[in-house]
C-alpha positions as CSV (number, residue, x, y, z in Angstrom):
1,M,-11.0,10.9,12.6
2,Q,-9.7,13.9,14.4
3,E,-12.1,16.4,12.8
4,N,-15.5,16.1,11.4
5,S,-14.7,17.5,7.9
6,P,-15.1,15.2,5.0
7,I,-12.4,13.0,3.4
8,T,-11.6,13.7,-0.2
9,I,-9.7,11.4,-2.6
10,F,-7.4,12.7,-5.3
11,G,-5.5,10.8,-8.0
12,L,-1.7,10.6,-7.8
13,D,0.6,10.1,-10.8
14,S,4.1,11.1,-12.0
15,V,2.9,14.6,-12.9
16,N,1.5,15.7,-9.5
17,Y,3.8,13.4,-7.4
18,P,6.5,16.0,-6.9
19,K,4.0,18.4,-5.3
20,H,2.9,15.7,-2.7
21,R,6.3,13.9,-2.3
22,G,7.1,15.5,1.1
23,K,3.7,14.6,2.5
24,L,3.9,11.1,1.2
25,I,7.3,10.6,2.7
26,D,5.9,11.8,6.1
27,L,2.9,9.5,5.7
28,Y,5.1,6.6,4.9
29,E,7.2,7.2,8.0
30,L,4.1,7.5,10.2
31,S,2.6,4.4,8.7
32,F,5.5,2.0,8.8
33,T,8.0,3.2,11.4
34,D,5.6,4.1,14.2
35,G,3.1,2.1,16.2
36,Q,2.5,-1.6,16.6
37,Y,3.9,-2.6,13.2
38,A,7.0,-0.4,13.3
39,Q,10.2,-1.2,11.6
40,Y,13.4,0.7,11.0
41,I,13.5,2.2,7.5
42,P,16.2,4.8,6.6
43,Q,14.9,8.0,5.2
44,E,16.8,7.6,2.0
45,A,15.3,4.1,1.4
46,I,11.8,5.6,1.8
47,E,12.5,8.3,-0.7
48,I,14.0,5.8,-3.2
49,S,11.1,3.4,-2.8
50,L,8.4,6.1,-3.3
51,D,10.3,7.7,-6.3
52,D,10.6,4.3,-7.9
53,I,7.0,3.4,-7.5
54,M,5.8,6.7,-8.8
55,R,8.1,6.6,-11.8
56,V,6.0,3.8,-13.3
57,G,2.9,3.7,-11.0
58,F,-0.1,5.6,-9.8
59,G,-2.2,6.0,-6.8
60,F,-4.8,7.9,-4.8
61,M,-4.5,10.2,-1.8
62,S,-7.0,10.9,1.0
63,F,-7.1,14.3,2.5
64,Q,-9.0,15.9,5.4
65,K,-8.8,19.6,4.6
66,D,-5.0,20.1,3.9
67,T,-3.9,17.0,5.8
68,M,-2.9,13.9,3.9
69,V,-4.4,11.1,6.0
70,G,-4.0,8.1,3.6
71,A,-2.6,7.0,0.3
72,V,-2.5,3.9,-1.9
73,L,0.4,3.4,-4.3
74,C,0.1,0.9,-7.2
75,L,1.9,-0.4,-10.2
76,S,1.8,-3.4,-12.5
77,L,2.5,-6.7,-10.8
78,K,5.3,-7.3,-13.3
79,N,7.3,-4.7,-11.4
80,D,7.2,-6.7,-8.1
81,P,10.5,-8.7,-8.0
82,D,9.4,-10.8,-5.0
83,F,6.1,-12.2,-6.4
84,P,6.4,-16.0,-7.1
85,F,5.2,-15.8,-10.8
86,D,5.9,-19.5,-11.4
87,E,3.4,-20.5,-8.8
88,H,0.6,-18.4,-10.2
89,K,0.5,-18.7,-13.9
90,D,-3.2,-18.0,-13.9
91,I,-2.5,-14.4,-12.9
92,D,-1.3,-12.1,-15.8
93,P,1.2,-9.7,-14.3
94,A,0.6,-7.1,-17.0
95,K,-3.1,-7.1,-16.2
96,T,-2.7,-7.1,-12.4
97,I,-2.5,-4.1,-10.2
98,Y,0.1,-4.6,-7.4
99,I,-0.7,-2.4,-4.4
100,A,2.8,-1.6,-3.3
101,D,1.8,0.6,-0.3
102,L,-1.4,1.3,1.5
103,M,-0.7,3.9,4.2
104,V,-3.0,5.6,6.8
105,D,-1.9,8.1,9.3
106,T,-1.8,6.4,12.7
107,H,-4.1,9.2,14.1
108,Y,-6.8,8.4,11.5
109,R,-6.8,4.6,11.6
110,E,-10.0,2.6,12.0
111,Q,-12.0,5.3,10.4
112,G,-12.6,3.6,7.0
113,I,-9.9,5.5,5.1
114,A,-8.0,2.4,3.9
115,Q,-11.3,0.8,2.8
116,G,-12.3,4.0,1.0
117,L,-9.0,4.2,-0.8
118,L,-9.3,0.5,-1.9
119,E,-12.9,0.8,-3.0
120,H,-12.0,3.9,-5.0
121,L,-9.1,2.1,-6.6
122,F,-11.3,-0.9,-7.5
123,K,-14.0,1.4,-9.0
124,R,-11.5,3.4,-11.0
125,S,-9.6,0.4,-12.3
126,Q,-12.6,-1.5,-13.7
127,S,-12.5,0.5,-16.9
128,K,-8.7,0.0,-17.3
129,P,-6.9,-3.0,-18.7
130,Y,-6.7,-4.7,-15.3
131,N,-8.4,-8.0,-14.3
132,D,-6.8,-8.6,-10.8
133,V,-5.4,-6.9,-7.8
134,I,-2.6,-8.2,-5.5
135,I,-1.5,-6.8,-2.2
136,R,1.2,-8.0,0.2
137,V,0.8,-7.7,3.9
138,W,2.6,-8.7,7.1
139,D,0.7,-11.7,8.5
140,Q,0.8,-10.2,12.0
141,N,-1.0,-7.1,10.8
142,I,-4.4,-8.6,11.7
143,P,-6.5,-5.4,11.1
144,A,-5.1,-5.1,7.6
145,V,-5.5,-8.8,6.8
146,S,-9.1,-8.7,8.1
147,L,-9.9,-5.6,6.0
148,Y,-8.5,-7.2,2.8
149,K,-10.5,-10.4,3.4
150,K,-13.7,-8.3,4.0
151,L,-13.0,-6.7,0.6
152,G,-12.8,-10.0,-1.2
153,F,-9.0,-10.7,-1.1
154,V,-7.9,-14.3,-0.5
155,E,-4.5,-15.5,0.6
156,I,-2.5,-17.1,-2.3
157,T,1.1,-17.4,-1.1
158,T,3.6,-16.3,1.5
159,I,7.2,-15.1,1.4
160,L,9.7,-14.2,4.1
161,Q,11.4,-10.8,4.1
162,T,14.2,-9.6,6.3
163,K,13.4,-6.2,8.0
164,L,15.1,-4.2,10.7
165,S,13.7,-3.8,14.2
166,K,13.0,-0.2,15.0
167,E,14.3,-0.5,18.5
168,T,17.5,-2.6,17.9
169,K,18.0,-2.1,14.2
170,K,18.7,-5.9,14.1
171,P,17.3,-8.0,11.3
172,F,14.2,-10.1,11.8
173,E,12.1,-12.2,9.5
174,M,8.7,-10.9,8.5
175,K,6.2,-13.4,7.0
176,K,4.4,-11.5,4.2
177,V,1.1,-12.8,2.7
178,Y,0.2,-12.1,-0.9
179,M,-3.6,-11.7,-1.2
180,H,-5.5,-11.6,-4.5
181,R,-8.9,-10.5,-5.8
182,R,-10.5,-10.2,-9.1
183,L,-11.7,-6.8,-10.2
């Protein structure tokens, strides 16, 4: 962490999303278009994705003072068009949280922010009508895969997604792993 002030977590929903939209867009860009796991994502695609998630979803944001350092964005699994529902009939999509995005500012990584957001999500979701949580992660993102396993997620299936290289803007295949855990 850059400073020694505490991290606070706030809820995110369609009501307060407009107030934090700009910070979330910036965080998304920092998280997915910079660093070791960078890819090219046009600004408009980021805006559309975040707006679509928050139209039907919810989440939590981590702040250090006035700086947004992390966020987790969720929706019902039934809203994920890529999940292989036929292969996992034991998972009820309506009672499963799909973590669409887990983002941590690159300057604040390896400080427990992602873990704190996920643990907060699990705790807050136990009283809701959810039984399960699903997250999808790039198989090469070893720190993230390790964290999810540490928190009780298990790999259940993989898919291939075509992404664009940040340097060349040429397509490449990214193997994504769906991981599952019971609440």
